[in-house]
Kinemage of the C-alpha trace (Angstrom):
@kinemage 1
@onewidth
@group {chain A} dominant
@subgroup {mainchain}
@vectorlist {calphas} color= white
{ca met a 1} P 392.028 -22.384 52.354
{ca ser a 2} L 394.393 -25.186 51.603
{ca ile a 3} L 393.818 -27.388 48.546
{ca asp a 4} L 393.876 -31.094 49.300
{ca met a 5} L 396.483 -32.871 47.104
{ca ser a 6} L 394.186 -35.762 46.295
{ca lys a 7} L 391.514 -33.315 45.134
{ca leu a 8} L 393.879 -31.485 42.971
{ca ala a 9} L 395.207 -34.783 41.445
{ca ser a 10} L 391.672 -35.977 40.932
{ca gly a 11} L 390.724 -32.694 39.184
{ca ala a 12} L 393.654 -32.870 36.941
{ca ala a 13} L 392.910 -36.523 36.018
{ca tyr a 14} L 389.381 -35.664 35.259
{ca gly a 15} L 390.361 -32.679 33.182
{ca ala a 16} L 392.945 -34.597 31.184
{ca ser a 17} L 390.361 -37.309 30.596
{ca ala a 18} L 387.746 -34.912 29.379
{ca gly a 19} L 390.362 -33.135 27.096
{ca thr a 20} L 391.280 -36.443 25.552
{ca ile a 21} L 387.668 -37.344 25.043
{ca ala a 22} L 386.805 -33.923 23.472
{ca asn a 23} L 389.906 -34.188 21.155
{ca gly a 24} L 388.972 -37.546 20.031
{ca leu a 25} L 385.270 -36.375 19.269
{ca leu a 26} L 386.498 -33.325 17.589
{ca thr a 27} L 389.034 -34.858 15.202
{ca arg a 28} L 386.648 -37.663 14.157
{ca leu a 29} L 385.089 -35.346 11.536
{ca ser a 30} L 386.776 -33.542 8.785
{ca pro a 31} L 386.626 -29.707 8.417
{ca asp a 32} L 383.993 -30.130 5.647
{ca glu a 33} L 381.921 -32.348 7.739
{ca trp a 34} L 382.131 -29.874 10.573
{ca ser a 35} L 380.854 -27.228 8.049
{ca ala a 36} L 377.895 -29.334 7.433
{ca val a 37} L 377.246 -29.796 11.150
{ca gly a 38} L 377.545 -25.975 11.596
{ca val a 39} L 375.002 -25.276 8.862
{ca leu a 40} L 372.547 -27.826 10.149
{ca ala a 41} L 372.915 -26.556 13.604
{ca gly a 42} L 372.241 -23.033 12.452
{ca ile a 43} L 369.099 -24.114 10.681
{ca leu a 44} L 367.876 -25.934 13.701
{ca val a 45} L 368.515 -23.058 16.107
{ca ala a 46} L 366.707 -20.697 13.595
{ca leu a 47} L 363.657 -22.943 13.382
{ca leu a 48} L 363.646 -23.277 17.169
{ca thr a 49} L 363.851 -19.500 17.637
{ca leu a 50} L 361.042 -19.008 15.042
{ca gly a 51} L 358.770 -21.565 16.863
{ca ile a 52} L 359.491 -19.998 20.317
{ca asn a 53} L 358.905 -16.448 19.011
{ca trp a 54} L 355.589 -17.481 17.271
{ca tyr a 55} L 354.473 -19.110 20.532
{ca tyr a 56} L 355.001 -16.119 22.682
{ca lys a 57} L 353.778 -13.594 20.162
{ca arg a 58} L 350.594 -15.659 19.757
{ca lys a 59} L 350.187 -15.736 23.510
{ca ala a 60} L 350.582 -12.005 23.792
{ca thr a 61} L 348.070 -11.479 20.943
{ca leu a 62} L 345.466 -13.745 22.617
{ca ala a 63} L 346.040 -11.939 25.871
{ca gln a 64} L 345.307 -8.542 24.096
{ca ile a 65} L 342.227 -9.861 22.439
{ca lys a 66} L 340.916 -11.270 25.570
{ca ala a 67} L 341.595 -7.851 27.386
{ca leu a 68} L 339.670 -6.008 24.657
{ca gln a 69} L 336.806 -8.317 24.804
{ca arg a 70} L 336.690 -7.870 28.573
{ca trp a 71} L 337.111 -4.112 28.639
{ca pro a 72} L 336.246 -2.748 25.154
{ca thr a 73} L 336.385 0.811 26.285
{ca ala a 74} L 339.381 0.915 28.471
{ca pro a 75} L 341.162 4.166 28.536
{ca gly a 76} L 344.151 4.308 26.232
{ca leu a 77} L 343.016 1.454 24.008
{ca thr a 78} L 340.696 3.499 21.782
{ca glu a 79} L 341.702 6.104 19.261
{ca glu a 80} L 340.207 9.548 19.666
């Protein structure tokens, strides 16, 4: 497989452009401001994880309740 020179040059140009944009965005904030961004992002991710976990735990619990209401004496579900 040969690499076309125009595709190589185009990829290099796009990569350099993306790197320049990323450098401009990353150096816009001071290290203290990036620390605040990190803390806020961590809190946001924690809250998002909490919400998703609550949703699926509730969904599983409701499915168990529905199964117990449908088959109250299913084997393995009663304590003997």
